[in-house]
MILOLUM-259210 format. One record per residue: residue number from 1; residue in three letters; x, y, z of N, C-alpha, C, CB in turn. Coordinates in Angstrom, 3 decimals, decimal comma. Atoms other than C-alpha are relative to their C-alpha. Glycine has a CB too. Layout:
MILOLUM-259210
atom seq = NUM | type = ALA | n.px = X | n.py = Y | n.pz = Z | ca.px = X | ca.py = Y | ca.pz = Z | c.px = X | c.py = Y | c.pz = Z | cb.px = X | cb.py = Y | cb.pz = Z .
...
end
This chain:
MILOLUM-259210
atom seq = 1 | type = MET | n.px = -1,659 | n.py = 0,183 | n.pz = -0,883 | ca.px = -9,883 | ca.py = -28,057 | ca.pz = 9,130 | c.px = 0,237 | c.py = 1,769 | c.pz = 0,174 | cb.px = 1,743 | cb.py = -1,014 | cb.pz = -1,329 .
atom seq = 2 | type = SER | n.px = -0,010 | n.py = -1,658 | n.pz = -1,005 | ca.px = -9,311 | ca.py = -24,737 | ca.pz = 10,599 | c.px = 1,815 | c.py = -0,157 | c.pz = -0,021 | cb.px = -1,047 | cb.py = -0,035 | cb.pz = 2,336 .
atom seq = 3 | type = LEU | n.px = -0,660 | n.py = -0,251 | n.pz = 0,416 | ca.px = -5,943 | ca.py = -23,717 | ca.pz = 9,254 | c.px = 1,556 | c.py = -0,329 | c.pz = 0,601 | cb.px = -0,474 | cb.py = 0,928 | cb.pz = -0,207 .
atom seq = 4 | type = LEU | n.px = -0,941 | n.py = 0,366 | n.pz = -1,172 | ca.px = -3,948 | ca.py = -24,069 | ca.pz = 12,691 | c.px = -0,006 | c.py = -1,974 | c.pz = -0,339 | cb.px = -0,883 | cb.py = 0,678 | cb.pz = 1,932 .
atom seq = 5 | type = GLN | n.px = 0,463 | n.py = 1,066 | n.pz = -0,419 | ca.px = -5,218 | ca.py = -28,092 | ca.pz = 11,995 | c.px = 1,100 | c.py = -0,909 | c.pz = -1,763 | cb.px = -2,175 | cb.py = 0,094 | cb.pz = 0,260 .
atom seq = 6 | type = SER | n.px = -1,360 | n.py = 0,451 | n.pz = 1,415 | ca.px = -3,433 | ca.py = -28,118 | ca.pz = 8,173 | c.px = 1,073 | c.py = 0,079 | c.pz = 0,549 | cb.px = 0,271 | cb.py = 1,021 | cb.pz = -1,444 .
atom seq = 7 | type = TYR | n.px = -1,227 | n.py = 0,282 | n.pz = 0,120 | ca.px = -0,505 | ca.py = -27,101 | ca.pz = 9,217 | c.px = 0,781 | c.py = -0,739 | c.pz = 0,919 | cb.px = 0,478 | cb.py = 0,951 | cb.pz = -0,165 .
atom seq = 8 | type = ARG | n.px = 0,092 | n.py = 0,896 | n.pz = -0,575 | ca.px = -0,041 | ca.py = -29,360 | ca.pz = 12,387 | c.px = -0,009 | c.py = -0,822 | c.pz = -1,177 | cb.px = -0,939 | cb.py = 0,002 | cb.pz = 0,924 .
atom seq = 9 | type = ASN | n.px = -0,283 | n.py = 1,075 | n.pz = 1,587 | ca.px = -0,471 | ca.py = -31,632 | ca.pz = 9,059 | c.px = 1,265 | c.py = -0,450 | c.pz = -0,223 | cb.px = -0,246 | cb.py = 0,766 | cb.pz = -1,498 .
atom seq = 10 | type = LEU | n.px = -1,717 | n.py = 0,418 | n.pz = 1,539 | ca.px = 2,766 | ca.py = -31,267 | ca.pz = 6,939 | c.px = 1,319 | c.py = -0,638 | c.pz = 1,232 | cb.px = 1,134 | cb.py = 2,523 | cb.pz = -1,224 .
atom seq = 11 | type = SER | n.px = -0,671 | n.py = 0,200 | n.pz = -0,434 | ca.px = 5,407 | ca.py = -32,441 | ca.pz = 8,092 | c.px = 1,103 | c.py = 0,032 | c.pz = 0,753 | cb.px = -0,119 | cb.py = -0,116 | cb.pz = -0,303 .
atom seq = 12 | type = PRO | n.px = -0,707 | n.py = -1,155 | n.pz = 0,079 | ca.px = 8,334 | ca.py = -31,321 | ca.pz = 10,028 | c.px = 0,781 | c.py = 0,577 | c.pz = -0,979 | cb.px = 0,613 | cb.py = -0,024 | cb.pz = 0,772 .
atom seq = 13 | type = ARG | n.px = -0,607 | n.py = 0,033 | n.pz = 1,461 | ca.px = 10,648 | ca.py = -31,061 | ca.pz = 7,254 | c.px = -1,002 | c.py = 0,965 | c.pz = -0,325 | cb.px = 0,057 | cb.py = -1,508 | cb.pz = -0,975 .
atom seq = 14 | type = THR | n.px = 0,957 | n.py = -1,619 | n.pz = 0,741 | ca.px = 7,536 | ca.py = -28,600 | ca.pz = 5,408 | c.px = 0,038 | c.py = 0,893 | c.pz = 1,223 | cb.px = -2,103 | cb.py = -0,230 | cb.pz = -0,547 .
atom seq = 15 | type = ARG | n.px = 0,396 | n.py = -1,043 | n.pz = -0,359 | ca.px = 6,950 | ca.py = -27,050 | ca.pz = 8,217 | c.px = 1,135 | c.py = 0,847 | c.pz = 1,159 | cb.px = -1,365 | cb.py = -0,370 | cb.pz = 0,463 .
atom seq = 16 | type = ILE | n.px = -1,377 | n.py = -0,736 | n.pz = -0,050 | ca.px = 10,480 | ca.py = -25,710 | ca.pz = 8,929 | c.px = -0,859 | c.py = 1,079 | c.pz = -1,615 | cb.px = 1,970 | cb.py = -1,435 | cb.pz = -0,333 .
atom seq = 17 | type = GLY | n.px = -0,236 | n.py = -1,065 | n.pz = 1,338 | ca.px = 10,217 | ca.py = -24,386 | ca.pz = 5,243 | c.px = -0,642 | c.py = 0,392 | c.pz = 0,433 | cb.px = -0,094 | cb.py = -0,048 | cb.pz = -1,447 .
atom seq = 18 | type = VAL | n.px = 0,908 | n.py = -0,738 | n.pz = 0,648 | ca.px = 7,356 | ca.py = -22,797 | ca.pz = 5,325 | c.px = -0,112 | c.py = 0,672 | c.pz = 1,355 | cb.px = -1,293 | cb.py = -0,704 | cb.pz = -0,794 .
atom seq = 19 | type = GLY | n.px = -0,392 | n.py = -0,905 | n.pz = -1,159 | ca.px = 8,277 | ca.py = -20,839 | ca.pz = 8,839 | c.px = 1,420 | c.py = 0,210 | c.pz = -0,245 | cb.px = -0,276 | cb.py = -0,613 | cb.pz = 1,492 .
atom seq = 20 | type = ILE | n.px = -0,913 | n.py = -0,861 | n.pz = 0,648 | ca.px = 11,654 | ca.py = -20,372 | ca.pz = 7,307 | c.px = -0,027 | c.py = 1,418 | c.pz = -1,044 | cb.px = 0,522 | cb.py = -0,844 | cb.pz = -0,572 .
atom seq = 21 | type = GLY | n.px = 0,730 | n.py = -0,182 | n.pz = 1,784 | ca.px = 9,733 | ca.py = -18,835 | ca.pz = 4,147 | c.px = -0,786 | c.py = 1,437 | c.pz = 0,564 | cb.px = -1,544 | cb.py = -1,731 | cb.pz = -0,789 .
atom seq = 22 | type = ILE | n.px = 0,563 | n.py = -0,670 | n.pz = -0,458 | ca.px = 7,420 | ca.py = -16,719 | ca.pz = 6,656 | c.px = 1,225 | c.py = 1,522 | c.pz = 0,796 | cb.px = -0,886 | cb.py = -1,032 | cb.pz = 0,808 .
atom seq = 23 | type = LEU | n.px = -0,912 | n.py = -0,996 | n.pz = -0,597 | ca.px = 10,439 | ca.py = -14,783 | ca.pz = 8,617 | c.px = 0,923 | c.py = 0,744 | c.pz = -1,331 | cb.px = 1,051 | cb.py = -0,864 | cb.pz = 1,199 .
atom seq = 24 | type = ALA | n.px = -0,897 | n.py = -1,094 | n.pz = 0,583 | ca.px = 12,277 | ca.py = -14,411 | ca.pz = 5,348 | c.px = -1,204 | c.py = 1,326 | c.pz = -1,000 | cb.px = 1,347 | cb.py = -1,028 | cb.pz = -1,252 .
atom seq = 25 | type = TRP | n.px = 0,647 | n.py = -0,842 | n.pz = 0,487 | ca.px = 9,490 | ca.py = -12,474 | ca.pz = 4,264 | c.px = -0,402 | c.py = 0,989 | c.pz = 0,180 | cb.px = -0,520 | cb.py = -0,239 | cb.pz = -0,198 .
atom seq = 26 | type = GLY | n.px = -0,053 | n.py = -1,081 | n.pz = -1,232 | ca.px = 9,232 | ca.py = -10,383 | ca.pz = 6,857 | c.px = 0,816 | c.py = 1,002 | c.pz = 0,021 | cb.px = 0,295 | cb.py = -0,513 | cb.pz = 1,173 .
atom seq = 27 | type = PHE | n.px = -2,071 | n.py = -0,734 | n.pz = -0,063 | ca.px = 13,135 | ca.py = -9,480 | ca.pz = 6,707 | c.px = -0,083 | c.py = 0,430 | c.pz = -0,660 | cb.px = 1,520 | cb.py = -0,610 | cb.pz = -0,162 .
atom seq = 28 | type = ILE | n.px = -0,849 | n.py = -0,199 | n.pz = 0,764 | ca.px = 13,005 | ca.py = -9,237 | ca.pz = 3,534 | c.px = -1,290 | c.py = 2,012 | c.pz = -0,278 | cb.px = 0,316 | cb.py = -1,686 | cb.pz = -1,428 .
atom seq = 29 | type = GLY | n.px = 0,770 | n.py = -0,991 | n.pz = 0,005 | ca.px = 9,499 | ca.py = -6,261 | ca.pz = 3,863 | c.px = 0,311 | c.py = 0,809 | c.pz = 1,017 | cb.px = -1,196 | cb.py = -0,330 | cb.pz = -0,010 .
atom seq = 30 | type = LEU | n.px = -0,650 | n.py = -0,791 | n.pz = -0,589 | ca.px = 11,413 | ca.py = -4,574 | ca.pz = 6,983 | c.px = 1,748 | c.py = 0,453 | c.pz = -0,729 | cb.px = -0,084 | cb.py = -0,673 | cb.pz = 1,363 .
atom seq = 31 | type = GLN | n.px = -1,376 | n.py = -0,250 | n.pz = 0,721 | ca.px = 14,675 | ca.py = -4,352 | ca.pz = 4,124 | c.px = -1,065 | c.py = 0,602 | c.pz = -1,039 | cb.px = 1,255 | cb.py = -1,462 | cb.pz = -0,485 .
atom seq = 32 | type = LEU | n.px = 0,549 | n.py = -0,947 | n.pz = 1,080 | ca.px = 12,788 | ca.py = -2,889 | ca.pz = 1,578 | c.px = -0,766 | c.py = 1,505 | c.pz = 0,270 | cb.px = -0,993 | cb.py = -0,843 | cb.pz = -0,701 .
atom seq = 33 | type = SER | n.px = 1,322 | n.py = -0,950 | n.pz = 0,547 | ca.px = 10,023 | ca.py = -0,975 | ca.pz = 2,875 | c.px = 0,748 | c.py = 2,035 | c.pz = 0,836 | cb.px = -2,267 | cb.py = -0,967 | cb.pz = 1,218 .
atom seq = 34 | type = ASP | n.px = -0,408 | n.py = -0,621 | n.pz = 0,112 | ca.px = 12,431 | ca.py = 1,954 | ca.pz = 3,640 | c.px = 0,113 | c.py = 0,518 | c.pz = -1,042 | cb.px = 0,516 | cb.py = -0,168 | cb.pz = 0,416 .
atom seq = 35 | type = ARG | n.px = -0,955 | n.py = 0,043 | n.pz = 1,286 | ca.px = 13,645 | ca.py = 2,131 | ca.pz = 0,428 | c.px = -1,161 | c.py = 0,342 | c.pz = -0,992 | cb.px = 0,889 | cb.py = -1,632 | cb.pz = -0,355 .
atom seq = 36 | type = ALA | n.px = 1,565 | n.py = -0,643 | n.pz = 0,959 | ca.px = 9,796 | ca.py = 2,751 | ca.pz = -1,368 | c.px = 0,187 | c.py = 0,670 | c.pz = 1,314 | cb.px = -1,857 | cb.py = -1,091 | cb.pz = -0,573 .
atom seq = 37 | type = GLU | n.px = 0,863 | n.py = -0,478 | n.pz = -0,548 | ca.px = 8,906 | ca.py = 4,766 | ca.pz = 1,197 | c.px = 1,426 | c.py = 1,267 | c.pz = -0,277 | cb.px = -0,779 | cb.py = -0,729 | cb.pz = 1,496 .
atom seq = 38 | type = GLU | n.px = -0,756 | n.py = -0,372 | n.pz = 0,244 | ca.px = 12,054 | ca.py = 6,900 | ca.pz = 0,551 | c.px = -0,799 | c.py = 0,017 | c.pz = -1,305 | cb.px = 1,141 | cb.py = -0,485 | cb.pz = 0,387 .
atom seq = 39 | type = LYS | n.px = 0,934 | n.py = -0,180 | n.pz = 1,133 | ca.px = 10,859 | ca.py = 6,257 | ca.pz = -3,508 | c.px = -1,071 | c.py = 1,061 | c.pz = -0,040 | cb.px = -0,647 | cb.py = -1,157 | cb.pz = -0,156 .
atom seq = 40 | type = PHE | n.px = 0,364 | n.py = 0,494 | n.pz = -0,512 | ca.px = 7,922 | ca.py = 6,730 | ca.pz = -2,897 | c.px = -1,196 | c.py = 2,371 | c.pz = 0,905 | cb.px = 1,408 | cb.py = -1,397 | cb.pz = 0,650 .
atom seq = 41 | type = GLY | n.px = -0,033 | n.py = -1,673 | n.pz = -0,727 | ca.px = 8,092 | ca.py = 10,919 | ca.pz = -1,122 | c.px = -0,883 | c.py = -0,633 | c.pz = 0,925 | cb.px = -0,675 | cb.py = 1,683 | cb.pz = -0,936 .
atom seq = 42 | type = LEU | n.px = 0,621 | n.py = 0,073 | n.pz = -2,015 | ca.px = 6,401 | ca.py = 9,490 | ca.pz = 2,391 | c.px = 0,733 | c.py = -0,155 | c.pz = 1,508 | cb.px = -0,868 | cb.py = -1,364 | cb.pz = 0,242 .
atom seq = 43 | type = LYS | n.px = -0,916 | n.py = -0,491 | n.pz = -1,082 | ca.px = 9,405 | ca.py = 9,740 | ca.pz = 4,312 | c.px = -0,364 | c.py = 1,330 | c.pz = 1,157 | cb.px = 1,224 | cb.py = 0,407 | cb.pz = -0,826 .
atom seq = 44 | type = PRO | n.px = 0,514 | n.py = -0,914 | n.pz = -1,074 | ca.px = 7,904 | ca.py = 11,361 | ca.pz = 8,059 | c.px = 1,142 | c.py = 1,591 | c.pz = -0,446 | cb.px = 0,325 | cb.py = -0,923 | cb.pz = 1,937 .
atom seq = 45 | type = THR | n.px = -0,413 | n.py = -1,458 | n.pz = -0,211 | ca.px = 9,253 | ca.py = 15,702 | ca.pz = 7,678 | c.px = 0,282 | c.py = 0,520 | c.pz = 1,780 | cb.px = -1,367 | cb.py = 0,940 | cb.pz = -0,729 .
atom seq = 46 | type = ASP | n.px = -0,833 | n.py = -0,547 | n.pz = -0,884 | ca.px = 10,863 | ca.py = 16,877 | ca.pz = 10,528 | c.px = -2,030 | c.py = 0,272 | c.pz = 1,228 | cb.px = 1,319 | cb.py = 1,804 | cb.pz = -0,940 .
atom seq = 47 | type = GLU | n.px = 0,943 | n.py = -1,213 | n.pz = -0,326 | ca.px = 7,050 | ca.py = 19,240 | ca.pz = 11,509 | c.px = -0,660 | c.py = -1,092 | c.pz = 0,420 | cb.px = -0,684 | cb.py = 1,173 | cb.pz = -1,108 .
atom seq = 48 | type = ASP | n.px = 0,649 | n.py = 1,201 | n.pz = -0,228 | ca.px = 5,235 | ca.py = 15,036 | ca.pz = 11,114 | c.px = 0,999 | c.py = -0,601 | c.pz = 1,585 | cb.px = 0,121 | cb.py = -1,090 | cb.pz = -1,654 .
atom seq = 49 | type = LYS | n.px = -0,812 | n.py = 0,823 | n.pz = -1,150 | ca.px = 7,697 | ca.py = 13,658 | ca.pz = 13,801 | c.px = -0,403 | c.py = 0,854 | c.pz = 1,539 | cb.px = 1,988 | cb.py = 0,069 | cb.pz = -0,390 .
atom seq = 50 | type = ALA | n.px = 0,066 | n.py = -0,824 | n.pz = -1,535 | ca.px = 7,420 | ca.py = 17,006 | ca.pz = 16,642 | c.px = -1,515 | c.py = -0,029 | c.pz = 0,078 | cb.px = 0,718 | cb.py = 1,836 | cb.pz = 0,101 .
atom seq = 51 | type = ALA | n.px = 1,002 | n.py = 0,256 | n.pz = -0,264 | ca.px = 3,605 | ca.py = 16,059 | ca.pz = 16,018 | c.px = -0,616 | c.py = -0,845 | c.pz = 1,233 | cb.px = -0,181 | cb.py = -0,312 | cb.pz = -0,918 .
atom seq = 52 | type = LEU | n.px = -0,064 | n.py = 1,778 | n.pz = 0,008 | ca.px = 3,701 | ca.py = 12,515 | ca.pz = 16,392 | c.px = -0,249 | c.py = -0,076 | c.pz = 1,985 | cb.px = 2,227 | cb.py = -0,896 | cb.pz = -0,817 .
atom seq = 53 | type = SER | n.px = -0,184 | n.py = 0,869 | n.pz = -1,047 | ca.px = 5,752 | ca.py = 12,736 | ca.pz = 19,493 | c.px = -0,217 | c.py = 1,137 | c.pz = 0,989 | cb.px = 1,417 | cb.py = -0,870 | cb.pz = 0,048 .
atom seq = 54 | type = GLN | n.px = 1,440 | n.py = -0,191 | n.pz = -1,193 | ca.px = 2,713 | ca.py = 15,179 | ca.pz = 21,223 | c.px = -0,522 | c.py = -0,274 | c.pz = 0,624 | cb.px = -0,796 | cb.py = 0,096 | cb.pz = 0,051 .
atom seq = 55 | type = LEU | n.px = 0,971 | n.py = 0,821 | n.pz = -0,364 | ca.px = 1,160 | ca.py = 12,556 | ca.pz = 20,931 | c.px = 0,035 | c.py = -0,875 | c.pz = 1,236 | cb.px = -0,165 | cb.py = -0,698 | cb.pz = -0,973 .
atom seq = 56 | type = ALA | n.px = -1,316 | n.py = 2,312 | n.pz = -0,739 | ca.px = 3,508 | ca.py = 9,762 | ca.pz = 22,702 | c.px = -0,659 | c.py = 0,845 | c.pz = 1,786 | cb.px = 3,875 | cb.py = -0,118 | cb.pz = -0,308 .
atom seq = 57 | type = PRO | n.px = 0,115 | n.py = 0,206 | n.pz = -1,006 | ca.px = 2,148 | ca.py = 9,130 | ca.pz = 26,456 | c.px = 1,735 | c.py = 0,389 | c.pz = 0,594 | cb.px = -0,704 | cb.py = -1,385 | cb.pz = 0,068 .
atom seq = 58 | type = ARG | n.px = -1,030 | n.py = 0,433 | n.pz = -0,866 | ca.px = 4,246 | ca.py = 10,427 | ca.pz = 29,652 | c.px = -0,320 | c.py = 0,289 | c.pz = 0,996 | cb.px = 1,154 | cb.py = 0,357 | cb.pz = -0,139 .
atom seq = 59 | type = ILE | n.px = -0,518 | n.py = 1,051 | n.pz = -1,378 | ca.px = 5,636 | ca.py = 9,106 | ca.pz = 32,129 | c.px = 0,241 | c.py = 1,598 | c.pz = 0,841 | cb.px = 1,962 | cb.py = -1,402 | cb.pz = -0,302 .
atom seq = 60 | type = ILE | n.px = -0,027 | n.py = -0,554 | n.pz = -1,583 | ca.px = 5,946 | ca.py = 11,334 | ca.pz = 35,718 | c.px = 0,650 | c.py = -1,088 | c.pz = 0,931 | cb.px = -1,640 | cb.py = 0,318 | cb.pz = 0,623 .
atom seq = 61 | type = ALA | n.px = -0,289 | n.py = 0,451 | n.pz = -0,744 | ca.px = 7,504 | ca.py = 9,978 | ca.pz = 38,106 | c.px = -0,838 | c.py = 0,444 | c.pz = 1,527 | cb.px = 1,211 | cb.py = 0,126 | cb.pz = -0,257 .
atom seq = 62 | type = VAL | n.px = 0,558 | n.py = -0,321 | n.pz = -1,129 | ca.px = 6,491 | ca.py = 10,276 | ca.pz = 41,596 | c.px = -0,072 | c.py = -0,688 | c.pz = 1,699 | cb.px = -1,048 | cb.py = 0,049 | cb.pz = -0,515 .
atom seq = 63 | type = ASP | n.px = -1,252 | n.py = 1,094 | n.pz = -1,051 | ca.px = 8,404 | ca.py = 9,463 | ca.pz = 45,128 | c.px = -1,370 | c.py = 0,093 | c.pz = 1,154 | cb.px = 2,244 | cb.py = 1,008 | cb.pz = 0,777 .
atom seq = 64 | type = LYS | n.px = 1,028 | n.py = -0,014 | n.pz = -0,985 | ca.px = 5,572 | ca.py = 8,187 | ca.pz = 47,961 | c.px = 0,055 | c.py = 0,902 | c.pz = 1,220 | cb.px = -0,106 | cb.py = -1,243 | cb.pz = 0,441 .
atom seq = 65 | type = GLY | n.px = -0,376 | n.py = -0,476 | n.pz = -0,499 | ca.px = 8,144 | ca.py = 9,601 | ca.pz = 50,499 | c.px = -0,473 | c.py = -1,096 | c.pz = 0,986 | cb.px = -0,123 | cb.py = 1,218 | cb.pz = -0,141 .
atom seq = 66 | type = LYS | n.px = -0,148 | n.py = 0,818 | n.pz = -0,627 | ca.px = 8,353 | ca.py = 7,792 | ca.pz = 53,900 | c.px = -1,093 | c.py = -0,288 | c.pz = 0,940 | cb.px = 1,018 | cb.py = 0,171 | cb.pz = 0,393 .
atom seq = 67 | type = ASP | n.px = 1,282 | n.py = 0,354 | n.pz = -1,099 | ca.px = 4,931 | ca.py = 7,802 | ca.pz = 55,910 | c.px = -0,765 | c.py = -0,907 | c.pz = -0,632 | cb.px = -1,026 | cb.py = 1,250 | cb.pz = 0,445 .
atom seq = 68 | type = ARG | n.px = 0,433 | n.py = 1,120 | n.pz = 0,337 | ca.px = 3,666 | ca.py = 4,566 | ca.pz = 53,530 | c.px = 0,655 | c.py = -0,763 | c.pz = 0,823 | cb.px = 0,088 | cb.py = -0,303 | cb.pz = -1,256 .
end
């Protein structure tokens, strides 16, 4: 039996509880990750941010003109 089938076999009330639990787990992780990053000294430096911005793709808009 697959995980999805097992999930579908749960009662609606239990499925709501599982869904809320997963959302709460994600929310708590998002809230605590910044604090853990600072505590363990993993916060990016300005040099790291500059190196990352150089790797980001750049988009240049080109006007086609009225001839086409």
